[in-house]
N, C-alpha and C positions, 0 to 999 in steps of 0.2 A: 230642644228649646234653647239650651245654652249656646249652641252654635248660631242659632238665628239671632240671639241677642248680640253676640259678638259681631255678626254681620251688620246689624242695624247701627251699632256703635261705629263700625268702620265706615259705613256710608255717611253718617253724620259728621264724623271727623274729616273725611275726605271732602265733603261739601263745604264745610267751614274753611278748610285749607285753601279752597279756590279764592275766597275773599280775604283771607289773612295775608296771603302772599300775592297781592294784586299785580305788582310790577312784573314779577317773573311770569305769572300766568297770562298777563296781557301780551307779553312778547311771544311766548310760546303759542298762545291762541291765535295771534295774527298770522304766524307762520302756518298753522293748521288751516285757518280759513283760506289763505291763499292757495295752499296745496289742494284742498277739497274743491275750491272754485276751478282751478286749472284742470283737475282730473275730470270733473263733470263736463266742463266745456270741451276739453280735448277729445274725450271718448264719445261724446254726443256728435261732434263734428265729424269724427272719423267714421262712426257708424252711418251717419247721414250720407257722407261722400261715397262710402262703399255701397250703400243701398241705391244711390242715384246712378253710380257708374254701372252697377249691375243692371239697372233698368236700361241705360243707354246701350249697353253691349248686347244684352239678351233680346231686347225689343227692336233692334235695328239690323243686326247682321249675324250674330253668333249663335243665337238660340241658347239653351241652357247647357247643352253638351255638344261636342263635335266628335265625329269619327273620321279617321283617315287611315292611310296605309300603315300597317304595322312596321314595315321595313323602310319607311321614309328616311331619306338622308337627313333632312332638316325637321325641325319642329314646326307645327302649324302656327302661323302668326297672321291672323286676319288683318290686323292693323299695322303690320310691319314688325320685323324682328330686330335683333341686335346688329345685323349686318346688312350692308347695302346689296341690293339685288333680289331676285325672286327666289323664294325658298323651294327646294325640291321635296315635296311632300308625297311623291308617288301618285298613285291613282287608285280609284275603285273601279275595277273593270266592268262589273255587272251591278249597276245600282239597283235594278229591279229586285234582285235577290236580297240585297241589303235592306231595301225598303220594306219588303214583305216580312223579313225576319225580325227586324227591330221594331216595326210597328206593332207586333204582337206582344211586346214587353209591356207589362202593366205600367201605367202612368205616362206612357209615351203618347203624345198627342199627334205629332207629325214628324216625318223624316224628310228634310228638304235638301235636294241635291245642289251642290255648289262647285264652283271652280273659278279661281281668280287668274286673270291674265292682263296683259298690257298690249294695246294696239296703237297705231299711229293714224291720225287723220291729217293728210297733207292738203292744204288749201292752195288753190290757184292764186297766182299773183294778180294784182289789179289789172295789169296789162293783158295777161292771158284772158281774163274775163272780158275785158273791153274788146279784144280782137275777136273773141268768139261771138260777142254781141254784134259786132260789125259784120261778120260773116252771115249771121242770120238775117240782119237787116238788108243786106245786099240780095240774099236769096229771096226774101219776101218783097223786094222792091219798095220798101218803105223809105222814101226820100228824106222825110223829116227825121226819122230814126238814124239814117245814115249820117246826116249832118251832125246830129247830136253826139253820136258815138265817135265820129271822126275827130270832133273837137276834143273829146275826152282822151282819145289815144294820143292826140297831138300834145295835149297838156302834160300827159304822162311822159312823153318823149322830151318835152322841154325840161321837166324836173329831172329826168335821167341825164340830160345834157349837163345840168349844174353839178350833179353828183360826179360825173366823169371829169369835169373840169377841176373839181376839188381833188380828185384822185391824182390828176396830173401834177399837182403841186407837191405830192408826197411820195409818189412811186417813181421808180427808175426806168421801168419799161415803157418809155413814152411812145414808141412805135405802135405798140398794140393799142394803147389808149387813143392815139390819133386815128387809127383805123376805126375803132369803135365810135369815136366822135363823128367821123365822116358818115357812118351809117345813120347815126342819130340825126345829124344835120339834114340828111335827105328827107327823113320823115317830118322834121320840123318845118322844112321849106314848103312854100306854096305849090311848087311844081309837082310834088308827089301827089297832092290831093286834087290838083286841077283835072287830071285825066284818070281819076279813080275808077269811074264807071266804064272807061274804054278798055281797061285791062284789070278788072277787079280780082280775078284769081291770082294774077301775078303780084298785085299789091298785097293781098292777104298772105301769100306765100313769103313775100319779103318780110312782112311784119312778124310772121311766125318763126322764120328761120334766121333772120338777121337782127331784128330788134328785140324780140322776146327773150332770147338767151342772155341778153345783157342785163336783165333784171334778176336780182337775187330770187331764189326759189321762195314760194310762199311759205308762211310759217308752218312749222311742224307741231302738231298738237298731239300730245300723248294722252291716251284715254285708258284709265284703269277700269276694268269691267269685272263684274261678278256674273258669271253664267249660272242660271238657276231656273227652276220651274216657277215662272213669274206669278202664276195665280196661287200656287201653294205658298210662295213667299208673301204675297199680299195678305193672304188669309191668316198667316201665323206670326207676322211681325207687326205688332199693333201700332208702332210709330210710323209705319210707311203710309205715305199719302201722295197721290198724284196732284200736282200743282197746276200745270198747264198741259193742254192737249188731252190725251186719253190713255187709258190702259191699253196695252197691246191686245188686240182682239184674240179671242180663243182660236187656236188652230193656226195662228200666223206667227211669223218671225218678227222680231223688232227689238228696238233699243229704247230704254228709258234713261234719260240723262239726269244726273243729280242737278237740282236747281242751282246749287252753289257753283258747280263746275260750269254749267251753261252761262251763268252770270259773270263769273270771275275769269273764265278762260276763253270761251267762245265769243264773248261780246267784244265790240269795238274797244281798242286800247284806251282811247281818250275817255270814252264813257265810263269804263270801269275804274280808271284812275281818278276821275272826278268824284265818283261815288266813294272810293276809298278815302280820299281826302276829307270828304264830308263826314264819313263815319268817324275818322280820327278826331275831327273837330267837335262834332256833336256828342258823341258817346264817351270819348276819352278826355275831352276838355283841352286838347292840344291846340296850339296856334301855329300858323305858318311862320310868323315872325320869330318865335322862340324855339321851334323844333327843327333841328338840322335835317332830320329824315324827311319831313314834309317839304322843306325847301328843295331838297334833292329830287323829291317826287315831282314837284312843279316843274323843275328844269327838264326832267326827263319827259314830262307830258308835252312840253312845248315842242320838243324834237319829234313828237309823234303826230304832229299836225297833219301830215300827209295821209294818215289813215282816215282822215275826214275829207280833206279837199279832193283827193283822188277818187273818192267814192261818190262824188256828186256828178249828176248829169249837167250839161251846160246851163239849162234853164234853172236847175236847182242851185247851181253855183252862183248864178246871178242873184237869186232870191236870198241866199245866205250872205252874199257880199253886201247887199242892201241892208240886211238886218245888222250886220257887223258894223257898217258905217254909221248906222243910227246909234249903236252902242259906243262907238269910238269916233265921234265927229272930228276930233283933232288929228286923227291919223290919216295919212295918205299912202296909197299903195294898192297892190293887187290883193286877191283873195288869200294867197299864202301868207303875205305879210300881216294882213288883218287877223287871220286865224292865230298866228303866233302871238301877236299882241294880246288877243282876247284870252288865250290860254295862260298868259303870264299873270296868274291870279295872286291876290294877297288877302289878308283877313278882312279888309274893308269891302272888297267887291266880290268875294268868292260866292256867297249865297245867291246873289243876283245873277252872276254869270252861269252858275250851275243850273239855275232855273231856265235861263235863256237857252242854254245848250239843249236841254231835254225838251223844252217846249217848241223850239224853232228848228234846230238842226237834226236832232235824233230821229224825228219822224220821217225825215227825207232820206237819210242814208240807210244802207244795209247795216243795221245795228249788230247783227250776228253773222258769224261765218256761214252758218246754215240755219234754216228755220225748222220749226217743228212741222213734220210732214214730209220733209226732204229725205231723200235716200242718200246716204253717205257711204264711202268706202273705207273700211277698216283694214289696215295692213299690219300683220303680225308675224312673228317667227313661230313656226310650229314646234312641237316637241322634238321633231327630227332635225330642226335647224334650217329648214327652208322657209321662204317667204310665202305667206298665204294671204290673199285679199278676198274680202267678202263684202258684198253690198247689203246694207241693212237700213231699214226705214226708222227714222226717229219719230216715235209716236207721241212722246210727251216728256215732261220733266216731273221729278218727284222730290220729296224731302222726307226727312225723319222728323216728326213733330217735336219742336222744342230744341232741335239740334241744328237749326238753319245756319248758324254762324260758326259751326265747328268744321274745321278742315278735315278732321278725322272721319266724321260721318258723311261728309260731302265728297270724299275722295273716290268712292266707288259708284260706277254707273251699272245699271242692270241690263242684261241681255238674255235672250232666251237660251236655254241650255243646248238646243240644236245648233244654233249659230256658234256658240262657244265651242262645241265639239269640232265644228269646221275649222275654226281658228286654231284650235289645239292640234289639229292634224289627224283627227280620227277618221278612218275610212269606214263610212257607213255602208249599210247594205245597199241603199239606193245608188251610191257612188260606185260600188263594186259592179253592180248590174250595168250601170251606164258605161263604165270602162270596158266591161266584157263585150258589150254591144259594139263599141267603137273598134275594139280589136278584131271582132268578127267581120266588121264592115270593111276595114282596110287590109285584112288578112295578116295581122300580126300574130306571131307565135312566141310563146315563152321559151326561153333558153336557160339552162343551168349555167353557172359560172364556168364549169369545166368544159362546156360545149362551145362557149363563145369563140375561142381562138380557132377551133376547127371550122366553125361556120363562117368566120370572117376570112380565113386565109386558105382553106383547103378545098372546100366544096365548090367554090366559084359561083354559088347561088346567092341570090339576094337574101340578106339576113332577115329571118323572121317574117318574110312576106310570102304569102301563097300566090302562085302565078295566076294572073288574071283577076285577082281580087280587087285591084285598084281601078279597074275599068269602070267608068261611070261614076266614080266617087268625086264629089265636089265638097271640099273642106268648108266652103262658105254657104253651102246649101241651107236655106232656112234662116240664115243670119241677117239681122237688120244692120246694114252698114251705115245708116244715117247717124249724124252726130246725136249723142244722147243729151238729155237735159238733166239738170241737177235734181229735179223732183220726179224723175222717171221711176216707175215702180220697180222694186227690187225683185219682183216675181213672187206671186202668191203660191206658197207651198203649204198645203194643209198638214198640220202637225197634231196628231192625236196623243192622248195621255200615255198610250202604250209605247209610242216612239220616244216620248219624253223620259219615261222611266227606264227604257231599255237602252243601255249604253254606258259610256264612261262618265264618271264624276271624280273630281279630285278630293272632295271631302263632302260631308253632309252634316247639316245642323239638325239637332234633335230638340224639339220643343216639348216641354212637359205640361201635363195638366196641373200638377201641384209642384211648383218649384221648391217648396220646403222639403220635399223628399228627394232632393237631387242626389245626395250621397248614396242613398239606398237604391235609387234607380240606376245610378252609374254602376254599382256593383252588379245589379241584375243584368244590365246590358253586357258587361264584361263576361259574365257567366254564359249568356246566350251566344255571344261571339265565339267563345271557346267551344261550346257544345256543338255549334254548327260549322266549325272549321273555317270561320271567316278570318282572313288575315288583316285584322283591323285593330286599332287602338282607340281608346276613349279618353277625352280630356274635358274638363269643365270649362265654362265660359271664360274664367279668369286666365287660365293657361292658354286657351285657344286664341285669345285676343293679343297675345304677344307682349311686348314691352309695356303697352298701355295697361294691360291687366295687372301688371306688377306694380303699378303706381301706388295702389292702396297699400301693398306690402311695404313699399318704401316709406310712404307717409307714416305707417304704423311704427316702423323701426325708428324713424326720426322722432316721432312723438314719445315713444318709450324711452329712448336715449335721453331726450330733453327732460322728461319727467324724472328719470332716474338721477340725472345730475342734480336737478333741483332738490330732490328729496335727500340725496346724500349730503348736500350742503345744509338742508334743513335739519337733518339728523345730527350733524355735528353741532349746529347752533343750539338745538334743543338740548342735546347732551351737555354741552358746556354750561348752558343756562341752569339746567337742573343740578349740575355739580356745584355751581356757585350757590344756588339756593339751599342745597343740602348742607353746605358748610355754614351758611347763615343760621340754619335751624339746629345746630349742634346741641344747644341747651334744651330745646324743646324735645328733641329725640332722646337725649340722655335722661330727661325727666320721665318720659314715657317708659324708658327701659328700667328706671329706678323704681317705678310703682308697679312693675310686673309685666310690662309689655315685652313680648318675645320678638326675636329677630324676624320670625315669619309674619308677625302682626305688622311690624314696621314696613316690611317689604310689600305686604298687601295694601297698606295705607298709601304708599307712594304710587303703586300701580292703579289703585282706585282713583286717586286724584287725577292721574293721567287719563284714566277712562272717562271721568266726568268732563275733563277739559276737551278731550277728543270728541266726545258725544256732542257737546254744545257747539264748539268751534267748527267741528266737521259738518254739523247740521246747518249752521249759518253759511259756511262756504258753499255747501252743496246747493242750498236754496238760492244763493246769489248766482251761482253758475247756471242753475236751472232757469232762473228768471231771465238771464241774458240769452240763453238758448231759445226760450219761448219768444222773446222779443225779436230775435233774429229770424225765428220761424214765421213771424208775421211780415217783417219788412224784406227779408231775404238778403243773402250775401251776393253782391254782383260778381259775375265772372269777368274779371278784368283782363283775362287772356283767353285766346281761343281754345287752348287745351282744357281750361276750366269749364268751358261750356259743355264739353263732353263729360268731364268728371261730375259736373253738377246736374247733368241731364237737362240742361236748359240754361238760359241767360242768368238765372239766379239759383242759389242753393237755399232751400227752406229746411233748416235742421230741426230735428225733434229730439226730445229727451225722454228716456224711459226709466223705469224703476231700476233696471239693470245698471244703468250709468250711475245712479245715486248709490246703489249698493256697492258697486266696485269702488267708488270714491271713498265711501265711509270705511270699508274694510281695509283699504290701503292706508288711509289716515290712521286708523286705530293701530294697525300693525307697526307703522313707523313710530307713532307716539310711544307705544308700549316698549318698542325696541330701544328707543332713545332713553327711556326711563330706567331700564334694567341696571345699568352701571351705577347711576346715582343712588338708586334704591339699595343696591348691594353695599355701597359706601355707608349708607344710613344704618344698615344692620350691623356695621362694624363699630359703631359708636357705643362706648361703655357708659353705664350709669355714673361712674365717678366723674365723668366730664362735666355733667350738670352740677354736681356738688362743688367741684373746683371753681366752676364759673361763678357760682353764687358767693363763694368765699372771697 
């Protein structure tokens, strides 16, 4: 009972002390309020960002865990690593075995095969396309089409003439330029086209061999693709959604393009530049007049006018020219001049011209390099270092819901795993059988390296060819030698689930039923891998995502360092304030010592005062921080940069606050406050009763 009475007295004196020394407590209280506010806000935002990024990565590409070759040279980095270039992560030689083994682990929902690569899509030049169209028009005897395409080729040649005349003013090799100009002049002249139908093949050959080589090659488009089991991917990554076209039908090969890649890379240059300017103005509040980057973008867009004018048929060019003259009545000149003036936009006319372009011009031209449904050729270097080309059909475009504006989520295009294996350079069973059949048909025989020299120089026989085997062999038998169209079928090859699972994969995503048990499941998978002798390693989503996944770690470090610095400063300020207050309370403390107060009681009194102050001020600061987080959770924090769209798992972050955030803030505040009070409290215990007596005298 005596101890309880002393504790009550201690509480009462400490509570009264809060109001007796108002100035000191107000200064210290404000520091505590700010610290608690900062802690609740910071930890809540960090937890929300980590949760959002977890959703972005696990629901779009990585899954919860990833497995790949245990002996890989580099670490897996799905969104890019620390170094430029493709990482060498080895390969999983037999995915079917890995799939069967790991799918049996409790809490594993699915094992999705994956492999990342880069291919090139090379577009024809406008002139190549026009010459091809002219050839088909002549073959079909379409006089109207011949006239239209001829005008288009001629206009392209006229533009090419201007380019070479400009080159003549800056280059020293005038002889070569003059020879090229002479070739161009022939195509521009009336005589070349007057007798087109009398010698059409000769004219087409001249355009192909003499004029077309003078045009720079078509743009090279690099396409980063993820080879996977497309249907297993669709079923297990909840953010995946087909936007245009359709899902690749079961049993067929195909390519799904990222909607962002299709819009920002494959689309006409002028169209995508106009949309980029509009986005900067509407969403980021920039103006052309005040933003140097936008001014540079406008100048660059003006120089890209040919991507529009050369894409128009003659009747289309006439319609566009009429529309441009209506928009620019004061301007005189041809279509090229009017288009350049039209694209010279400013803040006053941009919105109107943007609308005119997409309402009048865009529907006429080929807005995309290729359309959904077309078959394109992907060209890539295999693992062995040679070039491999594969025809694949573009079935549609897709997006990851909420991540439309993120370059990170839009960087990967999806391709079926069988086509990926072809580009990777894997020799499938079907290809081995096909190669063996060809060898038997032409009579080829395999030779070891040590037999090659003898076969070449000693035997006098034909190397590797069986006598009489070539008789009757026609290398073009069954081949269609007619010109192919861009939308020609890539060849329907039925692919069953067994062939999808059987074969190589570079890595595999593991999707869990209960993500909260990630660490436990990771341990179980590691044990299963070791027990079955699989040469694999397991990493979580944060490690597998590469440098992107380390962003939260970096943010956490920055936050901790910032808070540490702030609290060190606060600790010094609180300590100095308490020391000054202790010196001012010398008489009070000496009096308590004179009437029997022990040093332990004085120490407890100071700590209790600090506890009361921390409790009240910490509660106020925590509530203010929680109120702000709740408000932000309603309005959202806009992602002002593309990387933040990915970190926020959408265009806005909607943070939440939990009891854990409040508890952490209050515990840290209490610890700092009590720590700052220890030294002043120790000084107070050193004050002797005689001090109070001397002060009164």
